[in-house]
C-alpha positions as CSV (number, residue, x, y, z in Angstrom):
1,M,-29.8,57.9,38.4
2,C,-30.0,61.5,39.8
3,G,-27.7,64.6,40.5
4,I,-27.1,65.0,44.1
5,W,-25.3,68.3,45.3
6,A,-24.8,69.6,48.9
7,L,-22.7,72.4,50.7
8,F,-21.9,73.1,54.3
9,G,-20.2,76.1,55.7
10,S,-20.4,78.3,52.7
11,D,-19.3,81.5,53.1
12,D,-20.3,82.8,49.8
13,C,-24.0,83.9,48.4
14,L,-25.5,80.7,48.2
15,S,-27.8,81.9,45.5
16,V,-24.2,82.5,43.5
17,Q,-23.1,79.2,44.6
18,C,-26.2,77.3,43.6
19,L,-25.7,78.1,40.2
20,S,-22.8,75.3,40.0
21,A,-25.3,72.8,40.9
22,M,-27.0,73.4,37.1
23,K,-23.7,71.8,35.9
24,I,-25.1,68.6,36.5
25,A,-29.0,69.1,35.1
26,H,-28.5,66.6,32.8
27,R,-28.4,63.6,35.5
28,G,-31.8,64.6,36.6
29,P,-34.2,66.3,34.0
30,D,-37.8,65.5,35.2
31,A,-37.5,67.9,38.4
32,F,-35.5,70.0,40.5
33,R,-34.9,71.6,43.9
34,F,-32.7,73.6,46.2
35,E,-33.3,73.6,50.0
36,N,-31.7,75.0,52.8
37,V,-31.2,73.5,56.1
38,N,-33.2,74.9,58.9
39,G,-31.1,76.8,61.2
40,Y,-28.1,76.7,58.9
41,T,-28.3,79.6,56.7
42,N,-25.0,78.5,54.9
43,C,-25.8,74.8,54.3
44,C,-28.0,73.4,51.6
45,F,-28.9,70.8,49.4
46,G,-29.2,70.7,45.3
47,F,-31.1,67.7,43.4
48,H,-31.8,67.1,40.1
49,R,-34.2,64.2,39.5
50,L,-34.6,61.4,36.9
51,A,-38.3,59.7,38.3
52,V,-37.3,56.2,38.2
53,V,-39.2,54.9,41.0
54,D,-42.4,56.4,43.1
55,P,-42.9,59.6,40.7
56,L,-45.5,61.2,43.2
57,F,-42.8,61.2,46.4
58,G,-39.5,60.9,45.0
59,M,-38.2,64.6,45.4
60,Q,-35.2,65.2,47.7
61,P,-33.9,66.0,50.2
62,I,-36.0,62.9,51.3
63,R,-37.2,63.9,54.9
64,V,-40.0,62.0,56.8
65,K,-42.4,62.9,59.7
66,K,-41.0,60.5,61.8
67,Y,-37.3,61.9,61.6
68,P,-37.5,65.5,61.0
69,Y,-34.0,65.8,62.2
70,L,-32.7,63.7,59.2
71,W,-32.0,65.0,55.7
72,L,-30.9,62.7,52.9
73,C,-30.0,63.3,49.3
74,Y,-28.7,60.1,47.7
75,N,-28.5,58.8,43.9
76,G,-28.7,55.2,43.1
77,E,-31.1,52.6,43.8
78,I,-31.6,50.0,46.8
79,Y,-32.8,46.8,45.5
80,N,-33.6,45.1,48.6
81,H,-35.6,48.3,50.3
82,K,-38.8,46.2,50.6
83,A,-37.3,43.4,51.8
84,L,-35.7,45.3,54.6
85,Q,-38.9,47.3,55.4
86,Q,-40.9,43.9,55.8
87,R,-38.0,42.1,57.9
88,F,-37.7,45.1,60.6
89,E,-41.6,46.3,60.1
90,F,-40.6,50.0,59.1
91,E,-43.5,52.2,58.3
92,Y,-42.7,53.9,55.2
93,Q,-43.9,57.2,54.4
94,T,-43.1,57.1,50.7
95,N,-42.6,54.5,47.9
96,V,-38.9,55.8,47.2
97,D,-36.2,53.0,47.8
98,G,-33.8,55.6,49.9
99,E,-36.4,55.8,52.6
100,I,-34.9,52.5,54.1
101,I,-31.6,54.5,54.5
102,L,-33.4,56.8,57.2
103,H,-35.1,53.6,58.8
104,L,-31.8,51.7,59.2
105,Y,-29.7,54.6,60.5
106,D,-32.3,55.3,63.3
107,K,-32.3,51.7,63.9
108,G,-28.7,50.6,64.2
109,G,-26.3,54.0,63.1
110,I,-24.3,54.6,59.7
111,E,-21.8,51.3,59.9
112,Q,-24.9,48.8,60.1
113,T,-27.1,51.0,57.3
114,I,-24.5,51.2,54.6
115,C,-23.7,47.2,55.3
116,M,-27.1,46.3,54.7
117,L,-27.7,48.3,51.3
118,D,-28.1,45.9,48.3
119,G,-27.6,48.4,45.5
120,V,-25.6,51.2,44.0
121,F,-25.6,54.2,45.8
122,A,-23.8,57.6,46.6
123,F,-25.5,59.4,49.5
124,I,-25.2,62.7,51.6
125,L,-27.0,62.1,55.2
126,L,-27.7,65.2,57.9
127,D,-28.4,64.6,61.2
128,T,-29.3,67.9,62.9
129,A,-30.3,66.3,66.3
130,N,-26.5,64.5,66.6
131,K,-25.0,67.2,64.6
132,K,-23.7,64.7,62.0
133,V,-22.6,64.4,58.3
134,F,-22.4,61.2,56.4
135,L,-21.0,60.5,53.0
136,G,-21.1,56.9,51.7
137,R,-20.4,55.3,48.1
138,D,-21.2,51.7,46.9
139,T,-18.5,49.2,46.9
140,Y,-17.8,49.7,43.0
141,G,-18.5,53.2,42.9
142,V,-21.4,52.4,40.2
143,R,-22.8,55.8,41.1
144,P,-20.2,58.6,41.2
145,L,-19.5,61.2,44.5
146,F,-17.1,63.9,44.3
147,K,-16.1,66.1,47.4
148,A,-14.3,69.4,48.0
149,M,-13.2,70.2,51.7
150,T,-11.2,73.5,52.7
151,E,-9.2,73.3,56.4
152,D,-11.7,75.5,58.1
153,G,-14.4,73.3,57.5
154,F,-16.4,74.1,53.9
155,L,-17.6,70.9,52.2
156,A,-19.0,70.6,49.0
157,V,-20.5,67.2,47.4
158,C,-21.6,66.6,44.2
159,S,-22.5,63.6,41.8
160,E,-19.8,65.2,39.1
161,A,-16.8,67.3,39.7
162,K,-18.0,69.9,37.2
163,G,-20.5,70.8,39.9
164,L,-17.8,71.6,42.1
165,V,-14.9,73.2,40.2
166,S,-16.3,76.8,40.2
167,L,-17.2,77.0,43.6
168,K,-15.7,80.0,45.7
169,H,-14.5,80.1,49.1
170,S,-12.8,82.9,50.7
171,T,-9.5,80.7,52.4
172,T,-8.6,79.3,49.0
173,P,-8.8,80.5,45.1
174,F,-8.3,77.1,43.9
175,L,-10.9,74.3,45.7
176,K,-9.3,70.9,45.6
177,V,-12.0,68.6,44.5
178,E,-11.5,64.6,44.8
179,P,-13.8,61.4,43.7
180,F,-14.8,60.1,47.0
181,L,-13.7,56.7,47.2
182,P,-16.1,53.4,46.7
183,G,-16.6,51.2,49.4
184,H,-16.1,53.7,52.1
185,Y,-18.3,56.1,54.4
186,E,-17.2,59.4,56.1
187,V,-18.3,60.7,59.6
188,L,-18.5,64.3,59.7
189,D,-19.1,66.8,62.6
190,L,-21.5,69.8,61.8
191,K,-20.6,72.5,63.7
192,P,-23.0,75.3,64.8
193,N,-21.5,77.7,62.1
194,G,-22.6,75.2,59.5
195,K,-18.7,74.1,59.0
196,V,-17.7,70.6,59.6
197,A,-14.7,68.5,60.8
198,S,-13.9,65.3,59.3
199,V,-14.0,62.5,62.2
200,E,-13.3,59.0,60.1
201,M,-12.9,57.6,57.0
202,V,-14.0,53.8,57.2
203,K,-13.8,51.1,54.3
204,Y,-17.0,49.2,55.0
205,H,-16.7,46.7,52.2
206,H,-14.1,44.4,50.3
207,C,-15.4,43.4,47.0
208,R,-14.4,39.5,48.1
209,D,-16.6,39.4,51.3
210,E,-20.0,38.2,51.3
211,P,-22.1,41.6,52.0
212,L,-24.0,41.6,55.4
213,H,-27.4,42.0,53.4
214,A,-26.9,38.2,51.9
215,L,-28.4,37.4,55.5
216,Y,-31.8,39.0,54.7
217,D,-32.1,38.4,51.0
218,S,-34.4,35.7,49.2
219,V,-31.8,34.1,47.1
220,E,-32.6,30.3,47.3
221,K,-29.7,28.3,49.3
222,L,-26.4,27.7,47.3
223,F,-24.9,24.7,47.3
224,P,-21.5,24.2,49.1
225,G,-18.1,23.1,47.5
226,F,-16.1,23.9,44.5
227,E,-17.3,20.9,42.3
228,L,-17.5,22.5,38.5
229,E,-21.2,21.9,38.3
230,T,-21.9,22.9,41.7
231,V,-20.2,26.3,41.1
232,K,-21.7,26.6,37.5
233,S,-25.4,26.4,39.3
234,N,-24.8,28.8,41.8
235,L,-23.2,31.0,39.2
236,R,-26.5,30.5,37.4
237,I,-28.8,31.2,40.6
238,L,-26.8,34.4,41.5
239,F,-26.6,35.9,37.8
240,D,-30.2,35.4,37.5
241,N,-31.1,37.1,41.1
242,A,-28.7,39.8,39.8
243,V,-30.8,40.7,36.8
244,R,-34.5,39.9,38.3
245,K,-33.5,42.6,41.1
246,R,-32.7,45.2,38.8
247,L,-36.2,45.2,37.2
248,M,-37.3,47.7,40.2
249,T,-38.5,50.7,38.0
250,D,-41.5,52.6,37.0
251,R,-39.6,53.4,33.6
252,R,-39.2,51.5,30.4
253,I,-36.0,49.0,30.1
254,G,-34.0,48.8,27.5
255,C,-30.5,46.7,27.1
256,L,-27.2,48.0,25.3
257,L,-25.9,45.1,23.1
258,S,-22.7,44.9,21.6
259,G,-22.8,41.1,20.9
260,G,-19.8,40.0,22.7
261,L,-20.6,37.7,25.6
262,D,-21.3,40.1,28.9
263,S,-24.0,42.4,27.0
264,S,-25.3,39.3,25.5
265,L,-25.8,37.3,28.4
266,V,-27.3,40.3,30.0
267,A,-29.8,40.9,27.2
268,S,-31.2,37.2,26.8
269,S,-31.3,36.8,30.7
270,L,-33.3,40.2,30.9
271,L,-35.5,39.6,28.2
272,K,-36.5,36.2,29.6
273,Q,-37.0,37.8,33.1
274,L,-39.4,40.6,31.5
275,K,-41.4,38.1,29.9
276,E,-41.7,36.1,33.2
277,A,-42.5,39.6,35.0
278,Q,-45.2,39.8,32.1
279,V,-44.5,43.0,31.3
280,Q,-46.3,44.6,28.6
281,Y,-43.4,46.3,26.2
282,P,-41.1,44.5,24.1
283,L,-37.5,44.9,25.2
284,Q,-35.4,47.3,23.4
285,T,-31.9,46.2,22.9
286,F,-29.3,49.0,21.1
287,A,-26.2,48.3,19.2
288,I,-23.5,50.8,17.6
289,G,-21.0,51.0,15.1
290,M,-19.4,51.9,11.8
291,E,-20.7,49.7,8.9
292,D,-19.4,46.1,8.5
293,S,-18.1,46.6,12.4
294,P,-18.1,43.1,14.1
295,D,-20.1,44.5,17.0
296,L,-23.3,45.3,14.5
297,L,-23.0,41.7,13.2
298,A,-22.9,39.7,16.4
299,A,-25.4,42.0,18.3
300,R,-28.0,41.5,15.1
301,K,-27.7,37.8,15.5
302,V,-28.4,37.8,19.6
303,A,-30.8,39.9,18.9
304,N,-32.7,37.6,16.3
305,Y,-31.9,34.8,18.4
306,I,-33.5,36.2,21.8
307,G,-36.6,38.4,20.0
308,S,-35.9,41.6,21.1
309,E,-37.0,45.2,19.1
310,H,-33.3,46.0,18.1
311,H,-32.1,49.4,16.8
312,E,-28.8,49.9,15.1
313,V,-27.2,53.1,15.4
314,L,-24.6,53.4,12.6
315,F,-22.0,56.7,12.6
316,N,-19.0,57.7,10.6
317,S,-15.5,58.9,12.0
318,E,-16.2,62.1,11.5
319,E,-19.3,62.2,14.0
320,G,-16.9,60.4,16.4
321,I,-14.2,62.9,16.3
322,Q,-16.4,65.8,16.6
323,A,-17.8,64.0,19.7
324,L,-14.6,63.8,21.5
325,D,-14.8,67.5,23.1
326,E,-18.3,66.9,24.7
327,V,-17.1,63.4,25.7
328,I,-14.0,64.4,27.5
329,F,-16.6,67.3,29.3
330,S,-18.7,64.8,30.2
331,L,-16.4,62.1,31.4
332,E,-14.0,64.3,33.5
333,T,-11.0,62.2,32.3
334,Y,-8.3,62.4,30.0
335,D,-7.5,58.4,29.9
336,I,-6.7,57.1,26.2
337,T,-8.8,53.9,26.5
338,T,-11.9,55.4,28.5
339,V,-12.4,58.2,26.1
340,R,-12.2,56.0,22.9
341,A,-14.6,53.5,24.2
342,S,-16.8,56.2,25.4
343,V,-17.5,58.2,22.0
344,G,-19.7,54.9,21.1
345,M,-21.5,54.9,24.4
346,Y,-22.0,58.5,24.5
347,L,-23.7,58.3,20.8
348,I,-25.7,55.2,21.2
349,S,-27.3,57.2,24.8
350,K,-28.0,60.4,22.8
351,Y,-29.7,58.3,20.1
352,I,-31.8,56.3,22.9
353,R,-32.8,59.4,24.5
354,K,-34.0,61.2,21.5
355,N,-35.4,58.4,19.3
356,T,-37.0,56.0,22.6
357,D,-38.7,56.0,25.8
358,S,-36.2,53.6,27.6
359,V,-34.8,55.0,30.3
360,V,-33.2,52.3,32.6
361,I,-30.4,50.7,30.5
362,F,-29.2,47.7,31.3
363,S,-25.3,46.6,30.4
364,G,-22.5,44.2,30.8
365,E,-20.1,46.5,32.6
366,G,-17.8,44.9,34.9
367,S,-17.4,41.4,34.0
368,D,-13.9,41.9,32.0
369,E,-12.8,43.1,35.5
370,L,-14.5,40.2,37.7
371,T,-14.0,37.3,35.1
372,Q,-10.6,38.1,33.8
373,G,-11.8,39.2,30.3
374,Y,-9.0,40.9,29.0
375,I,-6.8,39.3,26.6
376,Y,-3.7,40.0,28.7
377,F,-4.9,37.7,31.3
378,H,-3.6,34.8,28.8
379,K,0.1,36.1,30.1
380,A,-0.8,36.1,33.9
381,P,2.3,34.1,35.6
382,S,-0.2,32.5,37.6
383,P,-3.8,32.0,38.9
384,E,-2.9,33.8,42.0
385,K,-1.6,36.7,40.1
386,A,-4.5,37.0,38.0
387,E,-6.7,37.1,41.0
388,E,-4.7,40.0,42.2
389,E,-4.9,41.8,38.8
390,S,-8.7,41.2,39.0
391,E,-9.3,42.7,42.3
392,R,-7.0,45.6,41.4
393,L,-9.2,46.3,38.1
394,L,-12.4,45.9,40.4
395,K,-11.2,48.6,42.9
396,E,-10.0,50.9,40.2
397,L,-13.5,50.7,37.9
398,Y,-14.7,54.0,39.5
399,L,-11.9,55.5,37.4
400,F,-12.2,53.8,34.2
401,D,-15.4,51.5,33.1
402,V,-17.7,52.5,35.5
403,L,-16.9,56.1,35.1
404,R,-17.5,55.6,31.0
405,A,-20.8,53.4,31.7
406,D,-22.1,56.4,34.0
407,R,-20.8,59.5,32.6
408,T,-21.7,58.6,28.9
409,T,-25.5,57.6,30.0
410,A,-26.3,60.2,32.6
411,A,-25.1,62.9,30.0
412,H,-28.3,62.2,28.4
413,G,-30.5,61.3,31.2
414,L,-30.4,57.7,31.5
415,E,-30.0,55.2,34.3
416,L,-27.4,52.4,33.8
417,R,-28.0,49.3,35.6
418,V,-25.0,46.4,35.8
419,P,-25.6,43.0,36.9
420,F,-22.4,41.6,36.8
421,L,-21.6,44.1,39.6
422,D,-24.1,42.8,41.9
423,H,-22.5,42.2,45.4
424,R,-23.6,38.6,45.6
425,F,-22.5,37.4,42.4
426,S,-19.4,39.5,42.5
427,S,-18.5,38.3,46.0
428,Y,-19.1,34.6,45.1
429,Y,-17.1,34.7,41.6
430,L,-14.2,36.2,43.6
431,S,-14.3,33.5,46.6
432,L,-14.0,30.8,44.1
433,P,-10.3,28.9,43.8
434,P,-8.0,31.3,41.4
435,E,-7.1,28.1,39.1
436,M,-11.2,28.2,38.2
437,R,-11.1,31.7,37.0
438,V,-8.2,31.8,34.5
439,P,-8.4,31.8,30.8
440,K,-8.4,28.2,29.6
441,N,-7.7,26.5,26.3
442,G,-6.8,30.0,25.0
443,I,-10.2,31.3,25.6
444,E,-10.8,33.9,28.6
445,K,-13.8,33.7,30.9
446,H,-14.1,30.1,30.0
447,L,-15.8,29.6,33.6
448,L,-18.6,32.0,32.6
449,R,-18.8,30.6,29.2
450,E,-19.2,27.1,30.5
451,T,-21.7,28.3,33.2
452,F,-24.4,29.0,30.3
453,E,-23.2,26.2,27.8
454,D,-26.6,24.4,28.4
455,S,-28.9,27.4,29.1
456,N,-30.1,28.2,25.5
457,L,-29.8,31.9,26.6
458,L,-27.3,32.5,23.4
459,P,-26.1,31.1,20.3
460,K,-23.1,29.0,20.9
461,E,-20.8,31.2,18.3
462,I,-21.7,34.3,20.7
463,L,-21.4,32.3,23.6
464,W,-17.6,31.7,22.8
465,R,-17.1,34.8,20.6
466,P,-13.7,36.0,21.5
467,K,-13.1,39.3,23.4
468,E,-13.5,42.5,21.4
469,A,-12.8,45.8,23.1
470,F,-15.8,48.2,22.8
471,S,-13.7,50.9,21.0
472,D,-12.5,48.2,18.5
473,G,-15.5,46.1,18.1
474,I,-17.8,49.1,16.8
475,T,-15.4,49.5,13.5
476,S,-14.0,47.1,11.3
477,V,-10.7,45.2,11.5
478,K,-9.6,46.7,8.4
479,N,-10.1,50.3,9.7
480,S,-10.4,50.4,13.5
481,W,-11.5,53.5,15.6
482,F,-8.1,53.4,17.0
483,K,-6.5,54.1,13.8
484,I,-9.1,56.5,12.6
485,L,-7.9,58.1,15.8
486,Q,-4.3,58.1,15.2
487,D,-4.6,59.4,11.7
488,Y,-6.8,62.2,13.0
489,V,-4.6,63.6,15.9
490,E,-1.4,63.0,13.7
491,H,-2.7,66.4,12.2
492,Q,-3.5,67.9,15.5
493,V,-0.3,67.6,17.5
494,D,3.1,68.2,15.8
495,D,6.2,66.7,17.1
496,A,7.6,69.8,18.4
497,M,4.3,69.8,21.0
498,M,5.2,66.2,22.1
499,A,8.7,67.5,22.7
500,T,7.7,69.7,25.3
501,A,4.9,67.3,27.0
502,A,6.8,66.8,29.7
503,Q,7.4,70.7,30.5
504,K,3.5,71.4,29.9
505,F,2.1,68.2,31.3
506,P,4.3,67.1,34.0
507,F,1.9,64.9,35.8
508,N,0.8,61.8,34.0
509,T,2.7,62.7,31.1
510,P,1.1,61.9,27.6
511,K,3.6,59.5,25.5
512,T,1.5,59.7,22.5
513,K,-0.2,62.4,20.3
514,E,-3.6,60.6,21.0
515,G,-2.9,61.4,24.7
516,Y,-1.6,64.5,24.1
517,F,-4.8,65.6,22.2
518,Y,-7.1,64.4,25.1
519,R,-5.2,65.9,27.4
520,Q,-5.6,69.4,25.9
521,I,-9.1,69.2,25.6
522,F,-9.3,68.1,29.3
523,E,-7.1,70.9,30.7
524,H,-9.4,73.4,28.4
525,H,-12.7,72.1,30.7
526,Y,-10.7,71.2,33.8
527,P,-7.4,73.3,34.0
528,G,-5.2,72.1,36.7
529,R,-7.4,68.8,37.6
530,A,-5.2,66.0,36.1
531,D,-5.1,64.5,39.4
532,W,-8.4,63.1,39.2
533,L,-6.6,60.6,37.2
534,T,-4.0,58.7,39.2
535,H,-2.5,56.6,36.2
536,Y,-3.3,55.4,32.6
537,W,-5.2,52.3,31.9
538,M,-2.5,49.7,30.5
539,P,-2.2,45.9,29.8
540,K,-0.1,44.2,32.2
541,W,2.6,41.5,31.9
542,I,3.5,42.9,28.1
543,N,5.4,45.5,26.9
544,A,2.3,47.3,25.9
545,T,2.7,50.9,24.7
546,D,-1.1,51.6,24.0
547,P,-4.0,50.3,26.1
548,S,-5.9,49.1,22.3
549,A,-6.4,45.6,22.3
550,R,-5.9,45.9,18.8
551,T,-2.0,46.3,19.3
552,L,-2.0,42.6,20.9
553,T,-0.8,39.5,19.0
554,H,-4.4,38.0,19.7
555,Y,-5.8,40.4,17.3
556,K,-2.8,40.2,14.7
557,S,-2.8,36.5,14.4
558,A,-6.5,36.6,14.2
559,A,-6.4,39.0,11.3
560,K,-3.7,36.9,9.5
561,A,-6.1,33.7,9.7
């Protein structure tokens, strides 16, 4: 996990523009570099490093003797870099996983390169010999990337939007900044004056398709057909592999543990594999909540069962509310459910950074979207409609859960790893017949639970524990985080403010006082940037006015029981 930043064709003083790159220093607390591009006085790269692989030669932009005309700045992890190096007999100059991008590009061009990368990434690749610039981002947007480009060819790229919003350019007083779409790469021509022109934007991978790099990986052969036992066996093989490949690091590994199904499966599988790899330190697991929260109790049960070194972080409502401003600044969004769920994750990341030496943090993100884990999936009109909704959620992860997971951890110099969004695991899961993936017997993620029922990875009551939204599970049912926030904003936003909300915020007008309160904070930090969020996250197929699972009948009936 690092911070990348680059400018092409800047007409302002680079030493002034470079100050913007310091806005993402939190992403790389270990080292920092600016580098001008030879022959282009108005082009430069900026890089903030979190040293996770190859502490000696890992600085960027990466340049190797064999390709003096290539410059690479990337943020991410390429899990199959050694397998590809051996397969194609590439001569490496460093131990950095990203070096594989240079060799693959030289061998087969950008399309083949990006399709062969098994991992999470955002990159800027400059080829001065062929006068090209390439931008690319992984399938689900696990690693962030933003860009700004003017009509006269000035291009600015950064891991987070905050590194671009204060840049100056002569032709525009307000630089339009937008997220670079996941699963895409862009080809741009580099002109002699350092400016660029976009040639094409290409969608190179759909989450349903088996990735090209599957041809070259070492996963044991999967069994054909959709018999239940066959599918369960294949899912176990692929999940096991998804966790194992993510052990690639020179830093200590930890795991977020909410006590829900997803993080518990990740933690248990991770601990098993760390033992098999004979890692010498105990796995640290981390849970956060207010006193008597269901998450804390469930996480404690899982930690005792798997034998991790467990840390519990308690916070109160005042600490949660005080964190809202810095959380929204870190997130770069005002989406209601994202902000709610981010407070706990932000505070626990702060604790990990301050009190432990765990840097690479595993988590269960992506499972709800992939395996239809949200409670509203019970209301899906058909398996086919549920499948459509699952794929829509995966496509939009970069605006919501993946954004939350990256920014809250990166704000404290941690690197997140998400096995459920593994290319092989997710594409196989999405290839299964729609009727296999829907909730069954009133239980969401039924197939995933069934898959691990005989594995002894988890206690039965955790394996079959109903879904809790992270923002709700960290507090008690009696006084949820949802209700604490409602009570607080009631005193911050009055009815007169709500009456003029449409005039003040014509785009994505907030419908609730909580939404208005978050939007105010967002506009304070990022005025005029509301279009970064295309729409609010809301459940489907029900008349929901709030994204909290607490407002759904599933919870209300459970509370009465």
